[in-house]
C-alpha positions, 0 to 999 in steps of 0.5 A: 499500500505504501508503494502504491501511495508513493506511485500515485504521488509521483504520477501526480507530481509528474502531471503537475510538472508537465502542466507547469512546463507547458505554461513556462511557470517554473520561473515563478515557482520559488519555494516562497511563492509556493508556500504563500500560494499553499497558504492562500489556497488552504484559507480558501478551503475554509470559506465554504465552512465559514457560516455552517452550523456545527453538524450542518452538511455542505450543499452540493455546490459548496461540496464541489467547491471544497473539492476544487480547493482541496485539489488546489492545496494538494497541487501546491503541496506537491509542487513545493515538495518537488521544488525542495526535493521532499519525498512526500510519502517518506515525509508523511511516514517519518512525521507519523512515526515522530507523532506516535511518540508524542501521542501514545494511544494510551494517553491521548485516545479521545482527547484533543489536547496538544502533547505538551498539555498532558501531565 
């Protein structure tokens, strides 16, 4: 399964690379610009949820908007990782392993507090 995820990320990276190359946009894709763009897209992802009541479902049109914003976030993340030569699959596996130590299940199950708020 891990290999499949890595293959999908590689495929998406290659699709994004081709899209950027076809438009001669690589010159604009500095790590700083990509990080800023990623942040902007992540903020846009919040908009459809802004005035929803707790537990309220998104209308279909809003769900489609969320779908597009999620894709934008992923595209910028993939592009940033590509420019910084970060293997996303490996980075996620490493971070989860790190978080296993910070959030042991016997201490944190069902509790949303941050790791430094535990006794």
